[in-house]
C-alpha positions in Angstrom: 80.7 99.1 -44.4 79.0 95.9 -43.6 75.5 95.9 -45.4 74.1 92.7 -43.8 73.8 91.7 -40.2 75.7 88.6 -39.3 72.6 86.8 -38.1 70.9 87.3 -41.4 73.7 85.9 -43.6 72.8 83.0 -45.6 75.5 83.0 -48.3 79.2 83.6 -48.2 78.9 87.0 -49.8 76.4 88.2 -47.3 78.7 87.0 -44.5 81.7 88.7 -46.0 79.6 91.9 -46.3 78.6 91.7 -42.7 82.2 91.9 -41.5 82.4 88.5 -39.8 85.8 87.3 -39.0 87.0 83.9 -38.4 88.2 82.9 -34.9 89.5 79.7 -33.5 87.5 78.0 -31.1 90.0 79.0 -28.1 90.0 82.7 -29.1 86.3 82.6 -29.2 85.9 81.0 -25.7 88.6 83.4 -24.3 86.8 86.6 -25.6 83.5 85.5 -24.4 85.0 84.5 -21.1 86.6 87.8 -20.6 83.6 89.5 -21.4 81.4 87.6 -19.0 84.1 87.7 -16.3 84.2 91.7 -16.5 80.4 91.7 -16.4 80.4 89.9 -13.3 78.4 86.9 -14.6 77.9 83.6 -12.8 80.5 81.9 -15.0 79.8 78.3 -13.5 76.1 78.0 -12.6 75.4 75.3 -9.9 79.0 74.7 -9.1 79.3 74.9 -5.3 82.5 75.1 -3.1 85.2 75.6 -5.9 85.4 79.3 -5.8 88.7 79.6 -4.5 90.3 76.2 -5.7 89.0 74.8 -8.7 87.6 77.8 -10.6 90.6 80.2 -10.7 92.6 77.2 -12.3 90.0 76.8 -15.0 89.9 80.6 -15.6 93.6 80.7 -16.0 93.6 77.6 -18.4 90.8 79.2 -20.4 93.0 82.5 -20.7 96.1 80.3 -21.6 94.3 78.4 -24.5 95.0 75.1 -23.0 93.4 71.7 -23.3 92.5 70.5 -19.9 92.6 67.3 -17.8 89.9 67.5 -14.8 91.4 65.0 -12.4 89.4 63.8 -9.3 87.5 61.2 -7.7 83.9 60.2 -8.9 81.0 62.7 -8.0 83.3 65.7 -8.1 81.4 67.6 -10.9 84.2 67.0 -13.5 81.6 66.3 -16.4 79.6 69.3 -15.4 82.5 71.5 -15.5 83.6 70.3 -18.8 79.9 70.7 -20.3 79.7 74.1 -18.7 82.6 75.5 -21.0 79.9 75.6 -23.8 78.5 78.8 -22.3 81.7 80.6 -23.6 81.1 79.8 -27.3 79.3 82.0 -29.3 75.5 81.5 -29.7 75.8 80.4 -33.2 78.7 80.3 -35.7 78.3 80.2 -39.5 79.6 77.2 -41.8 79.5 76.3 -45.2 76.1 74.4 -45.9 77.7 72.2 -48.8 76.6 68.6 -49.0 79.3 66.1 -48.6 81.6 68.2 -46.3 82.9 66.1 -43.5 83.1 69.1 -41.1 81.3 72.3 -40.0 83.6 74.2 -42.3 84.7 77.8 -41.4 83.5 79.8 -44.4 86.6 81.9 -44.7 88.9 79.0 -43.9 87.5 75.8 -45.4 89.7 72.4 -44.9 88.1 69.8 -47.1 88.8 69.3 -50.8 85.0 69.3 -51.4 84.5 72.7 -49.7 87.6 74.5 -51.4 86.4 73.0 -54.9 82.8 74.3 -54.4 84.0 77.8 -53.3 86.4 77.8 -56.4 83.8 77.1 -58.7 80.9 79.3 -57.4 80.3 82.9 -56.9 80.4 83.9 -53.3 76.7 84.9 -53.5 75.8 81.3 -54.4 77.8 79.7 -51.6 75.1 78.6 -48.9 75.7 79.4 -45.2 74.0 77.7 -42.2 74.5 78.4 -38.5 75.6 76.0 -35.8 74.3 76.3 -32.4 76.7 76.1 -29.5 75.0 73.4 -27.6 75.6 71.2 -30.6 79.5 72.1 -30.6 80.1 69.8 -27.5 80.6 66.0 -27.7 82.0 63.7 -25.2 82.8 60.0 -25.2 83.5 57.4 -22.6 87.1 55.9 -23.0 86.5 52.3 -22.3 85.8 50.5 -25.6 86.5 53.6 -27.6 88.4 52.6 -30.8 90.6 54.7 -33.2 87.9 54.9 -35.8 85.5 56.2 -33.3 87.2 59.4 -32.4 89.8 59.7 -35.0 88.9 58.0 -38.4 89.5 55.1 -40.5 89.7 54.1 -44.3 86.1 53.5 -45.4 86.0 50.2 -47.1 82.6 51.1 -49.1 84.3 54.0 -50.6 87.2 51.9 -51.7 84.7 49.4 -53.3 83.3 52.5 -55.2 86.7 53.2 -56.8 87.9 55.9 -54.6 91.8 55.9 -54.2 93.0 55.0 -50.7 95.4 57.9 -50.7 92.9 60.7 -50.8 90.7 62.2 -48.2 87.7 60.9 -50.1 88.5 57.4 -48.7 88.3 58.3 -45.2 85.7 58.0 -42.5 86.3 60.8 -39.9 85.7 60.3 -36.2 84.2 62.2 -33.6 87.2 64.8 -33.0 87.6 65.8 -36.7 83.8 66.1 -36.8 83.9 68.4 -33.8 86.0 70.8 -35.8 85.3 74.3 -34.3 84.0 72.9 -31.2 84.8 71.2 -27.9 85.3 67.5 -27.5 85.6 65.6 -24.1 86.9 62.1 -23.1 85.9 60.9 -19.9 88.1 58.3 -18.0 91.2 59.0 -20.0 93.5 56.1 -18.3 91.0 53.6 -20.0 91.7 54.8 -23.4 93.2 52.2 -25.6 97.1 52.9 -26.2 96.8 53.2 -30.0 94.1 55.8 -29.5 96.3 57.8 -27.1 99.0 57.8 -29.7 96.6 58.9 -32.3 95.9 62.1 -30.2 99.5 63.2 -30.2 99.3 65.3 -33.5 95.9 66.6 -32.7 97.1 67.9 -29.3 100.3 69.3 -30.4 100.0 70.1 -34.2 96.1 70.1 -34.6 96.3 67.7 -37.6 94.8 64.3 -38.2 96.8 61.5 -39.7 94.9 58.2 -40.4 96.6 54.8 -41.2 99.8 56.9 -42.2 98.3 58.3 -45.3 99.4 61.9 -46.1 96.0 63.4 -45.5 96.1 65.9 -43.0 93.7 68.9 -41.6 94.5 71.6 -39.1 91.6 70.7 -36.9 90.3 73.5 -34.7 89.1 71.8 -31.5 89.4 72.1 -27.6 90.0 68.8 -26.2 89.0 68.0 -22.6 89.9 64.8 -20.5 88.7 63.4 -17.1 90.4 60.9 -14.9 90.6 59.5 -11.5 94.0 60.2 -10.0 94.5 56.5 -8.7 94.4 55.3 -12.4 95.9 58.3 -14.0 99.1 58.1 -12.0 99.3 54.4 -12.4 102.3 53.3 -14.5 101.5 52.5 -18.0 97.7 53.8 -17.9 98.5 57.0 -19.7 101.6 57.3 -21.9 104.0 60.0 -21.0 103.9 61.7 -24.3 100.3 62.3 -24.2 100.3 63.6 -20.6 103.0 66.1 -21.6 100.7 67.5 -24.4 98.0 68.3 -22.1 98.1 72.0 -21.2 96.6 72.2 -17.6 95.6 69.6 -15.1 92.5 70.7 -13.0 92.3 69.2 -9.5 88.8 68.8 -8.1 87.8 67.8 -4.8 84.8 66.8 -2.5 83.2 69.6 -0.4 85.5 71.1 2.2 82.6 71.7 4.5 79.4 70.2 5.3 77.3 73.1 4.4 78.7 73.1 0.9 77.7 69.4 0.8 74.2 70.1 1.8 73.8 72.8 -0.6 74.9 70.5 -3.5 72.8 67.8 -2.1 69.7 69.8 -2.0 70.5 71.5 -5.3 71.1 68.3 -7.2 68.4 65.9 -5.7 65.7 68.0 -7.4 62.9 66.7 -4.9 59.6 68.7 -4.8 59.0 69.0 -1.0 55.6 70.8 -1.4 52.5 69.7 -3.3 49.7 67.4 -2.2 51.8 65.6 0.2 54.4 68.0 1.6 57.7 67.1 3.4 59.6 69.4 5.8 63.2 68.3 6.3 64.6 69.7 9.8 68.2 71.1 9.3 69.8 68.3 11.6 68.4 65.6 9.3 70.2 67.3 6.4 73.4 67.5 8.3 73.1 63.8 9.2 72.6 62.7 5.6 75.6 64.8 4.3 77.7 63.6 7.4 77.1 60.1 6.4 78.9 60.7 3.3 81.8 62.6 5.1 82.1 59.4 7.4 82.3 57.3 4.3 85.0 59.2 2.8 87.0 58.9 6.1 86.2 55.2 6.9 88.9 52.8 6.9 86.6 50.3 5.7 86.0 52.1 2.4 88.3 51.9 -0.5 89.3 55.7 -0.6 91.1 55.5 -3.9 87.6 54.8 -5.5 86.1 57.6 -3.6 82.5 58.3 -2.5 80.6 60.1 -4.9 78.2 63.1 -4.3 75.5 60.8 -5.8 75.9 58.7 -2.6 74.4 61.8 -0.7 71.8 62.7 -3.4 70.6 59.0 -3.3 70.3 58.9 0.5 68.7 62.2 0.7 66.0 61.1 -2.0 65.5 57.9 0.1 65.1 59.6 3.3 62.6 62.2 2.1 60.6 59.5 0.2 60.4 57.3 3.3 59.1 60.3 5.1 56.5 61.1 2.4 55.5 57.3 2.3 54.6 57.6 6.1 52.9 60.8 5.7 50.7 59.5 2.9 49.6 56.3 4.7 49.2 58.1 8.1 47.8 61.1 6.7 50.5 63.4 8.4 51.1 66.7 6.7 53.8 67.6 6.4 55.7 64.5 6.7 59.0 65.1 8.6 62.0 62.8 8.2 63.4 60.9 11.1 66.3 58.7 12.2 64.2 55.5 11.7 63.9 56.7 8.0 67.6 56.2 7.6 67.0 52.4 8.0 65.9 52.6 4.4 69.4 53.7 3.2 70.6 50.1 2.5 68.6 50.4 -0.7 70.3 53.6 -1.8 73.7 53.0 -0.6 74.6 49.3 -1.1 76.7 49.3 -4.2 78.0 52.7 -4.1 80.5 51.9 -1.5 83.7 49.9 -2.4 85.1 48.2 0.7 88.7 48.0 1.3 89.3 44.5 1.7 92.2 44.9 4.0 90.7 47.3 6.3 87.1 45.7 6.4 88.1 42.7 8.1 85.3 40.7 6.4 82.6 43.2 7.6 79.7 43.1 5.2 78.6 46.3 3.4 75.6 46.4 5.6 77.9 46.5 8.7 80.0 49.1 7.4 77.1 51.2 6.6 75.6 50.8 9.8 78.9 51.9 11.5 79.2 55.0 9.4 75.5 56.1 10.1 76.1 55.7 13.8 79.3 57.9 13.6 77.5 60.5 11.8 74.6 60.7 14.2 77.1 61.0 17.1 79.0 63.7 15.5 75.9 65.8 14.6 74.3 65.1 17.9 77.6 66.1 19.8 77.6 69.5 18.0 73.9 70.3 19.2 74.8 69.1 22.6 77.9 71.4 22.8 75.7 74.3 21.7 72.6 73.8 23.8 73.6 71.6 26.5 72.7 68.2 27.7 71.1 68.9 31.0 67.5 69.4 30.1 67.8 66.3 27.8 69.0 64.2 30.5 66.3 65.4 32.8 63.7 64.0 30.4 65.4 60.7 29.4 67.0 60.0 32.6 64.0 58.9 34.5 63.5 55.5 33.3 61.6 56.5 30.1 61.1 53.8 27.5 60.1 54.8 24.0 59.5 52.6 20.7 60.2 54.3 17.4 60.0 53.2 13.7 59.4 54.7 10.4 55.8 53.8 10.5 55.0 54.9 14.0 52.5 57.6 14.1 53.8 60.8 15.5 51.0 61.1 18.0 52.5 58.2 19.7 55.7 60.1 20.3 53.6 62.8 21.7 51.9 60.7 24.1 55.0 59.2 25.4 56.9 62.6 25.7 54.7 65.7 26.5 57.6 68.0 25.7 61.1 68.6 24.2 63.7 70.8 26.1 62.7 74.5 25.2 66.4 75.2 24.4 66.0 72.7 21.4 63.0 74.4 19.8 65.2 77.1 18.3 67.9 74.7 17.4 65.4 72.7 15.1 64.2 75.9 13.4 60.5 75.0 14.1 58.6 75.2 17.1 58.6 71.5 18.1 55.7 71.6 20.7 53.4 72.8 17.9 54.0 69.9 15.4 53.9 66.3 16.5 55.7 65.2 13.4 58.7 67.6 14.0 58.6 66.7 17.5 58.9 63.1 16.7 61.7 63.6 14.5 63.5 65.6 17.2 62.8 63.0 19.8 64.4 60.2 17.5 67.4 62.3 17.0 67.9 62.9 20.7 67.3 59.2 21.4 69.7 58.0 18.8 72.1 60.8 20.0 72.1 59.6 23.7 72.5 55.9 22.4 75.6 57.0 20.4 77.1 58.5 23.8 76.3 55.2 25.6 73.7 57.0 27.9 70.8 54.7 26.9 70.3 51.3 25.5 68.7 50.1 22.3 67.0 47.1 21.1 65.9 46.6 17.5 63.3 44.1 16.1 61.1 43.9 13.0 62.0 47.4 11.8 61.3 49.2 15.1 63.7 50.3 17.8 63.1 50.5 21.5 65.1 53.1 23.6 65.3 53.0 27.4 67.5 54.2 30.3 
């Protein structure tokens, strides 16, 4: 019968008395995963839109005990998914607290010569035990620039100078993967990993042993290895050697949100912007739709290099810029709450340029600004057309079809819109979630949306100068 609780064990004897048993890291992950799955827990917090596609494949790979490759374009939560597997590790695991050991040694199954000799020469009650937190059992490395010594190991010249034999483990400096023994190690951008390092991963993936410089020093390393890659480079001949591809257990294909609502949910979740406080911002849903639709159009644009992809960070940066522009106006003009408008999208150059890689064949020498202007215009037209379809165009045409001319801009006070336009169509009040007639700032946002939408449908004209736009029929 165990006499000591596992959590209290500070010596090898106490750990043995507690009844603790060794498990491989994949066994540990599988058991905790099954327990959480059976308990109906949220297995992947913060992951949106992968419920019926990516997540089932990860679940099956975990049950299969596979190393995994997460393959997808940038901004598809690959790193987040890999880091999230830490939740399936035990809260803490014991290890031998012996100076000089290169690993967090399994107390019942030590690998290193130092640990084995220490246990052999000491009573179990005198062998110290410490505990390794699960958050520390995950490490990752970006492939570009990574050398063999970084993640696998190398002969340590300082140890050789001290008289250590080159053919013993005492002469070795171990890299990140051996040091993550009993943990999870991830390599981002696998195709950029040096070929020599890829070769060095063969034995680790297949036999779970480490070979350094051909010397007969081998350890059965217990580690789950994860990779991420972009399909355009992973599938390019010569980037990843076939033998390494063959040793990866499961390939998990990620993707961008399959519908706009999922994209908006991710955008708001990840943007992490405080909309309340001393200078509150209220974002109409149609402005969120436009912001995400801009990203959707960029992913479809013939002017954008689709092999590179358009990251979710594109949406996040643009959303933050839009909200910040509105808040800036609100502070300067004393408007509370501030409400984003179409004119706030004029500042998206700052958050968008550099995030779009142009297709040199398709762009026909268009500048990045011109491409972005085209994408934004398409997004406004699409969202506006959906509202028109749902709520009709008659009342809008009635207001804007009588020679109206209105000037708009990101720093034009909302009250000026109210003076020019005494009302918006009643049918639109519900569509914008807020009673627009009761709030000048909300009505100003609605008016700009209608103006930009009518312009996108060639129903009115627009002239622009000095950061402001004039619409007229």
